[in-house]
TIVOLO-454766 format. One record per residue (C-alpha): residue number from 1; residue in three letters; z negated, x negated, y. Coordinates in Angstrom, 1 decimal. Example, Ala and Ser with C-alpha at 12.3 -4.5 7.8 and 13.67 -1.06 7.14 Angstrom:
% TIVOLO-454766
R  seq  type       Z       X       Y
R    1   Ala    -7.8   -12.3    -4.5
R    2   Ser    -7.1   -13.7    -1.1
% end
This chain:
% TIVOLO-454766
R  seq  type       Z       X       Y
R    1   Unk     3.4    -2.8    47.4
R    2   Unk     0.7    -4.4    45.3
R    3   Unk    -1.9    -6.4    47.3
R    4   Unk    -2.3    -9.3    44.9
R    5   Unk     0.2   -11.9    43.7
R    6   Unk    -0.6   -10.9    40.2
R    7   Unk     0.2    -7.3    41.0
R    8   Unk     3.5    -8.1    42.6
R    9   Unk     4.6   -10.2    39.6
R   10   Unk     3.5    -7.5    37.2
R   11   Unk     5.3    -4.7    39.1
R   12   Unk     8.5    -6.7    39.3
R   13   Unk     8.5    -7.5    35.6
R   14   Unk     7.8    -3.9    34.7
R   15   Unk    10.6    -2.7    36.9
R   16   Unk    13.0    -5.2    35.3
R   17   Unk    11.9    -4.1    31.8
R   18   Unk    12.3    -0.4    32.6
R   19   Unk    15.7    -0.9    34.1
R   20   Unk    17.0    -2.9    31.1
R   21   Unk    15.6    -0.4    28.6
R   22   Unk    17.5     2.3    30.5
R   23   Unk    20.7     0.3    30.3
R   24   Unk    20.8    -0.8    33.9
R   25   Unk    21.6    -4.5    34.5
R   26   Unk    21.0    -5.6    38.1
R   27   Unk    20.7    -9.2    39.2
R   28   Unk    18.3    -8.0    41.9
R   29   Unk    15.7    -7.1    39.3
R   30   Unk    15.7   -10.6    37.9
R   31   Unk    15.6   -12.1    41.3
R   32   Unk    12.6    -9.9    42.2
R   33   Unk    10.7   -11.5    39.3
R   34   Unk    11.7   -15.0    40.4
R   35   Unk    10.6   -14.2    44.0
R   36   Unk     7.3   -12.8    42.9
R   37   Unk     6.7   -15.9    40.7
R   38   Unk     7.0   -18.2    43.7
R   39   Unk     3.8   -16.8    45.2
R   40   Unk     0.7   -19.0    45.1
R   41   Unk    -2.4   -17.8    43.3
R   42   Unk    -0.7   -16.2    40.3
R   43   Unk    -3.0   -16.4    37.2
R   44   Unk    -1.9   -17.7    33.8
R   45   Unk    -2.7   -14.3    32.3
R   46   Unk    -0.3   -12.5    34.7
R   47   Unk     2.4   -15.1    34.1
R   48   Unk     2.1   -14.7    30.3
R   49   Unk     2.4   -10.9    30.6
R   50   Unk     5.4   -11.2    32.9
R   51   Unk     7.1   -13.7    30.4
R   52   Unk     6.5   -11.2    27.6
R   53   Unk     8.1    -8.4    29.6
R   54   Unk    11.1   -10.6    30.6
R   55   Unk    11.6   -11.5    26.9
R   56   Unk    11.5    -7.8    25.9
R   57   Unk    14.0    -7.1    28.7
R   58   Unk    16.4    -9.4    27.0
R   59   Unk    16.8   -12.0    29.8
R   60   Unk    19.2   -14.7    28.6
R   61   Unk    18.7   -17.3    31.3
R   62   Unk    15.9   -19.9    31.2
R   63   Unk    15.0   -20.0    34.9
R   64   Unk    12.4   -17.1    34.9
R   65   Unk    10.8   -18.4    31.8
R   66   Unk    10.6   -22.0    33.1
R   67   Unk     9.0   -20.8    36.3
R   68   Unk     6.5   -18.7    34.4
R   69   Unk     5.8   -21.5    31.9
R   70   Unk     5.0   -23.8    34.9
R   71   Unk     2.4   -21.3    36.1
R   72   Unk     0.8   -21.0    32.7
R   73   Unk     0.7   -24.8    32.4
R   74   Unk    -1.0   -25.3    35.8
R   75   Unk    -3.6   -22.6    35.3
R   76   Unk    -4.0   -22.3    31.5
R   77   Unk    -7.8   -22.7    31.6
R   78   Unk    -7.9   -19.2    33.2
R   79   Unk    -5.8   -17.6    30.4
R   80   Unk    -7.4   -15.1    28.0
R   81   Unk    -6.7   -15.3    24.2
R   82   Unk    -3.9   -12.7    24.6
R   83   Unk    -1.9   -15.0    26.8
R   84   Unk    -1.4   -17.4    23.9
R   85   Unk     0.3   -14.6    21.9
R   86   Unk     2.4   -13.5    24.8
R   87   Unk     3.6   -17.0    25.5
R   88   Unk     4.6   -17.3    21.9
R   89   Unk     6.4   -13.9    21.9
R   90   Unk     8.4   -15.0    25.0
R   91   Unk     9.2   -18.4    23.4
R   92   Unk     7.9   -20.2    26.4
R   93   Unk     8.4   -24.0    26.4
R   94   Unk     4.9   -25.3    27.2
R   95   Unk     3.7   -28.9    27.0
R   96   Unk     1.6   -29.8    24.0
R   97   Unk    -1.5   -30.2    26.1
R   98   Unk    -1.1   -26.6    27.4
R   99   Unk    -0.7   -25.2    23.9
R  100   Unk    -3.9   -27.2    22.9
R  101   Unk    -5.8   -25.7    25.8
R  102   Unk    -4.6   -22.2    24.8
R  103   Unk    -5.8   -22.7    21.2
R  104   Unk    -2.7   -24.0    19.5
R  105   Unk     1.1   -23.5    19.6
R  106   Unk     2.5   -20.1    18.8
R  107   Unk     6.1   -19.5    17.8
R  108   Unk     7.8   -16.1    18.2
R  109   Unk     7.6   -15.7    14.4
R  110   Unk     3.9   -16.5    14.0
R  111   Unk     1.2   -13.9    13.3
R  112   Unk    -0.1   -13.8    16.8
R  113   Unk     3.3   -13.2    18.4
R  114   Unk     4.3   -10.6    15.8
R  115   Unk     1.0    -8.8    16.4
R  116   Unk     1.7    -8.7    20.2
R  117   Unk     5.2    -7.3    19.5
R  118   Unk     3.7    -4.7    17.1
R  119   Unk     1.0    -3.7    19.7
R  120   Unk     3.6    -3.4    22.4
R  121   Unk     5.9    -1.2    20.2
R  122   Unk     3.1     1.2    19.4
R  123   Unk     2.0     1.5    23.0
R  124   Unk     5.4     2.8    24.2
R  125   Unk     7.2     6.1    23.6
R  126   Unk    10.2     5.9    21.4
R  127   Unk    13.6     6.1    23.2
R  128   Unk    16.0     8.0    21.0
R  129   Unk    19.1     8.1    23.3
R  130   Unk    21.4     5.2    24.0
R  131   Unk    22.5     5.0    27.6
R  132   Unk    26.1     4.2    26.6
R  133   Unk    28.2     4.3    23.4
R  134   Unk    27.0     0.8    22.4
R  135   Unk    24.2     0.2    24.9
R  136   Unk    26.1    -2.7    26.4
R  137   Unk    26.3    -4.6    23.1
R  138   Unk    29.8    -5.8    21.9
R  139   Unk    31.5    -4.2    19.0
R  140   Unk    32.9    -5.5    16.7
R  141   Unk    30.7    -8.6    16.5
R  142   Unk    32.3   -12.1    16.7
R  143   Unk    30.9   -15.0    14.8
R  144   Unk    31.7   -18.7    15.4
R  145   Unk    32.4   -19.3    11.6
R  146   Unk    33.1   -16.0     9.8
R  147   Unk    33.4   -17.8     6.5
R  148   Unk    29.7   -18.3     6.2
R  149   Unk    27.6   -16.0     4.0
R  150   Unk    26.4   -13.0     5.9
R  151   Unk    23.0   -11.2     6.0
R  152   Unk    23.0    -7.6     7.5
R  153   Unk    19.6    -6.4     8.9
R  154   Unk    20.1    -2.7     9.1
R  155   Unk    17.7    -0.9    11.4
R  156   Unk    16.5    -4.2    12.8
R  157   Unk    14.3    -2.8    15.6
R  158   Unk    13.3    -5.6    18.0
R  159   Unk    15.1    -8.2    15.8
R  160   Unk    12.2   -10.6    15.2
R  161   Unk    13.2   -10.9    11.5
R  162   Unk    16.8   -11.5    12.3
R  163   Unk    16.1   -14.3    14.8
R  164   Unk    13.6   -15.9    12.3
R  165   Unk    16.2   -15.8     9.5
R  166   Unk    18.9   -17.3    11.7
R  167   Unk    16.5   -20.1    12.7
R  168   Unk    15.3   -21.0     9.1
R  169   Unk    18.7   -20.4     7.4
R  170   Unk    21.2   -22.2     9.7
R  171   Unk    24.0   -22.0     7.0
R  172   Unk    24.2   -18.2     7.2
R  173   Unk    25.4   -15.6     9.8
R  174   Unk    23.1   -12.7    10.6
R  175   Unk    24.3    -9.3    11.9
R  176   Unk    21.4    -7.2    13.2
R  177   Unk    22.1    -3.5    13.9
R  178   Unk    20.1    -0.6    15.2
R  179   Unk    20.9     2.7    16.9
R  180   Unk    18.2     2.1    19.6
R  181   Unk    19.9    -0.3    22.0
R  182   Unk    16.7    -0.9    24.0
R  183   Unk    15.0    -2.5    21.0
R  184   Unk    17.9    -5.0    20.5
R  185   Unk    17.3    -6.5    23.9
R  186   Unk    14.5    -8.8    22.7
R  187   Unk    16.3   -10.3    19.8
R  188   Unk    19.5   -10.7    21.7
R  189   Unk    17.8   -12.5    24.5
R  190   Unk    16.1   -14.9    22.1
R  191   Unk    19.4   -15.5    20.4
R  192   Unk    21.0   -16.5    23.7
R  193   Unk    18.1   -18.7    24.8
R  194   Unk    17.8   -20.4    21.5
R  195   Unk    21.5   -21.1    21.3
R  196   Unk    22.2   -19.1    18.1
R  197   Unk    24.7   -16.5    19.3
R  198   Unk    27.5   -18.1    17.3
R  199   Unk    25.8   -17.1    14.1
R  200   Unk    23.4   -14.3    15.1
R  201   Unk    24.8   -11.1    16.6
R  202   Unk    23.1    -7.9    17.6
R  203   Unk    25.0    -4.6    17.8
R  204   Unk    24.1    -1.0    18.5
R  205   Unk    25.6     0.5    15.4
R  206   Unk    24.6     2.3    12.2
R  207   Unk    24.2     0.7     8.8
R  208   Unk    27.4     2.4     7.6
R  209   Unk    29.4     1.2    10.6
R  210   Unk    28.2    -2.4    10.0
R  211   Unk    29.0    -2.3     6.3
R  212   Unk    32.4    -0.7     6.9
R  213   Unk    33.2    -3.6     9.3
R  214   Unk    32.0    -6.2     6.8
R  215   Unk    34.2    -4.7     4.1
R  216   Unk    37.3    -4.5     6.3
R  217   Unk    37.0    -7.5     8.6
R  218   Unk    34.4   -10.1     7.6
R  219   Unk    35.9   -13.1     5.8
R  220   Unk    32.8   -14.6     4.2
R  221   Unk    30.6   -13.2     1.4
R  222   Unk    28.0   -10.6     2.1
R  223   Unk    24.8   -12.2     0.8
R  224   Unk    22.2    -9.5     1.5
R  225   Unk    21.5    -6.2     3.2
R  226   Unk    18.0    -5.6     4.5
R  227   Unk    16.4    -2.2     5.1
R  228   Unk    13.0    -3.0     6.5
R  229   Unk    10.6    -0.1     7.0
R  230   Unk    13.1     2.8     7.2
R  231   Unk    11.9     6.1     8.3
R  232   Unk    10.7     8.0     5.2
R  233   Unk    12.1    11.4     4.4
R  234   Unk    10.0    14.6     4.5
R  235   Unk     8.1    14.7     1.2
R  236   Unk     8.6    18.4     0.7
R  237   Unk     8.9    21.7     2.6
R  238   Unk     5.2    21.4     3.7
R  239   Unk     6.0    18.5     6.0
R  240   Unk     5.5    19.5     9.6
R  241   Unk     7.0    16.3    11.1
R  242   Unk    10.4    17.4    12.5
R  243   Unk    11.3    13.8    13.3
R  244   Unk    11.5    12.9     9.6
R  245   Unk    14.8    13.2     7.7
R  246   Unk    14.6    16.5     5.8
R  247   Unk    16.6    15.3     2.8
R  248   Unk    16.9    11.8     1.1
R  249   Unk    20.7    11.8     1.9
R  250   Unk    19.8    11.8     5.6
R  251   Unk    17.7     8.6     5.2
R  252   Unk    18.8     5.1     6.2
R  253   Unk    18.8     4.1     2.5
R  254   Unk    20.9     6.7     0.6
R  255   Unk    23.4     6.7    -2.2
R  256   Unk    26.5     6.6     0.1
R  257   Unk    25.2     3.6     2.1
R  258   Unk    24.3     1.7    -1.0
R  259   Unk    27.7     2.3    -2.5
R  260   Unk    29.2     1.1     0.7
R  261   Unk    27.1    -2.1     0.5
R  262   Unk    28.4    -2.7    -3.1
R  263   Unk    32.0    -2.3    -2.0
R  264   Unk    31.5    -4.7     0.9
R  265   Unk    29.7    -7.2    -1.2
R  266   Unk    30.1    -9.0    -4.6
R  267   Unk    28.0    -9.6    -7.7
R  268   Unk    25.7   -11.9    -5.7
R  269   Unk    24.9    -9.3    -3.0
R  270   Unk    21.3    -8.2    -2.9
R  271   Unk    19.7    -5.2    -1.2
R  272   Unk    16.0    -5.4    -0.1
R  273   Unk    13.9    -2.4     1.0
R  274   Unk    10.4    -2.7     2.3
R  275   Unk     8.2     0.2     3.3
R  276   Unk     4.6     1.1     4.0
R  277   Unk     5.2     4.4     2.2
R  278   Unk     4.9     4.1    -1.5
R  279   Unk     7.3     7.0    -2.4
R  280   Unk    10.1     5.3    -0.4
R  281   Unk    10.0     2.3    -2.7
R  282   Unk     9.8     4.5    -5.8
R  283   Unk    12.7     6.7    -4.6
R  284   Unk    14.8     3.6    -3.8
R  285   Unk    14.1     2.1    -7.2
R  286   Unk    15.2     5.3    -8.9
R  287   Unk    18.3     5.5    -6.7
R  288   Unk    19.3     1.9    -7.5
R  289   Unk    18.8     2.5   -11.2
R  290   Unk    21.0     5.6   -11.0
R  291   Unk    23.9     3.8    -9.4
R  292   Unk    26.3     2.0   -11.7
R  293   Unk    27.1    -0.5    -8.9
R  294   Unk    23.5    -1.8    -8.9
R  295   Unk    20.8    -3.0   -11.1
R  296   Unk    17.1    -3.3   -10.1
R  297   Unk    16.2    -6.9    -9.4
R  298   Unk    13.0    -7.8   -11.4
R  299   Unk    10.1    -9.6    -9.6
R  300   Unk    10.2   -12.4   -12.2
R  301   Unk    13.9   -13.1   -11.3
R  302   Unk    12.7   -13.7    -7.8
R  303   Unk     9.9   -15.9    -8.9
R  304   Unk     7.4   -13.4    -7.5
R  305   Unk     4.4   -11.5    -8.9
R  306   Unk     4.6    -7.7    -9.2
R  307   Unk     2.0    -5.0    -8.5
R  308   Unk     0.0    -4.2   -11.6
R  309   Unk    -2.2    -1.4   -10.3
R  310   Unk    -1.6     1.3    -7.8
R  311   Unk    -2.7     0.6    -4.2
R  312   Unk    -3.0     3.3    -1.6
R  313   Unk    -1.7     2.4     1.8
R  314   Unk    -1.7     4.1     5.2
R  315   Unk     0.0     7.2     3.8
R  316   Unk    -2.8     7.9     1.3
R  317   Unk    -2.6    11.7     1.8
R  318   Unk     1.2    11.6     1.4
R  319   Unk     0.8     9.5    -1.7
R  320   Unk    -1.7    12.0    -3.1
R  321   Unk     0.8    14.8    -2.6
R  322   Unk     3.6    12.7    -4.1
R  323   Unk     1.5    12.2    -7.3
R  324   Unk     0.7    15.9    -7.4
R  325   Unk     4.4    16.6    -7.4
R  326   Unk     4.9    14.3   -10.4
R  327   Unk     5.9    11.1    -8.5
R  328   Unk     5.5     7.7   -10.1
R  329   Unk     3.5     4.8    -8.5
R  330   Unk     5.0     1.5    -7.3
R  331   Unk     3.8    -0.7   -10.1
R  332   Unk     5.5    -2.9   -12.6
R  333   Unk     8.2    -5.5   -12.6
R  334   Unk    10.7    -3.3   -10.7
R  335   Unk     8.6    -3.9    -7.5
R  336   Unk     7.8    -7.1    -5.6
R  337   Unk     4.3    -8.0    -4.7
R  338   Unk     5.5   -10.4    -1.9
R  339   Unk     8.5   -10.8     0.2
R  340   Unk    11.4   -13.0    -1.0
R  341   Unk    12.4   -13.7     2.6
R  342   Unk    11.2   -16.8     4.5
R  343   Unk    10.4   -14.6     7.6
R  344   Unk     8.8   -11.2     8.4
R  345   Unk     9.1    -8.3    10.7
R  346   Unk     6.4    -7.5    13.2
R  347   Unk     5.4    -4.5    11.0
R  348   Unk     5.2    -6.6     7.9
R  349   Unk     3.1    -9.2     9.7
R  350   Unk     0.7    -6.6    11.0
R  351   Unk     0.2    -4.9     7.7
R  352   Unk    -0.4    -8.2     5.9
R  353   Unk    -2.9    -9.2     8.6
R  354   Unk    -4.9    -6.0     7.9
R  355   Unk    -4.6    -6.4     4.2
R  356   Unk    -2.5    -3.2     3.9
R  357   Unk     0.1    -2.9     1.2
R  358   Unk     3.8    -3.2     1.7
R  359   Unk     6.0    -1.8    -1.0
R  360   Unk     9.2    -3.7    -1.8
R  361   Unk    12.1    -3.1    -4.2
R  362   Unk    15.3    -5.0    -4.5
R  363   Unk    18.7    -4.5    -6.2
R  364   Unk    21.7    -6.7    -6.9
R  365   Unk    25.3    -5.6    -7.1
R  366   Unk    26.6    -5.7   -10.7
R  367   Unk    29.9    -3.9   -10.3
R  368   Unk    32.3    -4.4    -7.4
% end
């Protein structure tokens, strides 16, 4: 048992997060956090970290967050800079004076919170197995008003983008799907705590499953399908990364999935792909151009600038090999120099903060 109050709170929050990520829901784990938070002497830094872990665990009740917010408010002069981002990530409701003492208010969609989410995701091993068929998430999804336009976020990860979209676009429904149920916990918890579950649903499902459901069951129009930072395919036989899809047809964005999106949508349905790997954007542009159901959406149609010169990103060696193989660069009006969305993923936020390129391409359905 940890000696300090901070240690006890930290241990209980970690135990809760690990249990939820493994698919175990136990009220005793949440009660342990509440009990630990009652101890005197807990620092603001420890409370902020515990709040972050509770948010990542997908807690849907306000009581743990309210108790941790009270600790931060009482002792905020002791909090390091990181506590501000962690409080924002957890969507803690802090008084204005507390936010001022921390250096300014941070929302879960702000740069600091997205950076905290990115750092957390990179510090943990990926979990590839789902503890149950749907990881505890309901399927099929149920929306309060299924006549609203729908946005599907395929491979949503933690769901930061989906929550932000639902917040800034209250007239649309958002369906966020991912095969990794443990990632969905964060977004689903936020959706419950922010009162948006009637129009924002998270589900452990593939893109194809989601689009089949939209085509067969959803009453409203499909407005957009988002593929944000899909895993890139192996570039060629020299690739030594066995985790990469070995052929383009095995990728998240493939011809069959795009055709399914076209059948589920209408002439107003858009598809957006963003990646930190240049050849993913180029391959997607070529794929969209080859399908009669789509046309490539031009940057000027979106009111956006387009990349005019090649820019090497993180995958510079991969890009060099791509060019050696005769691959084109992501330049010209077929590509978007900025995002057309009013919100970002944690990956997008982190790359922009470091001045690293994000390659984007969009298509619109032209034949149903």
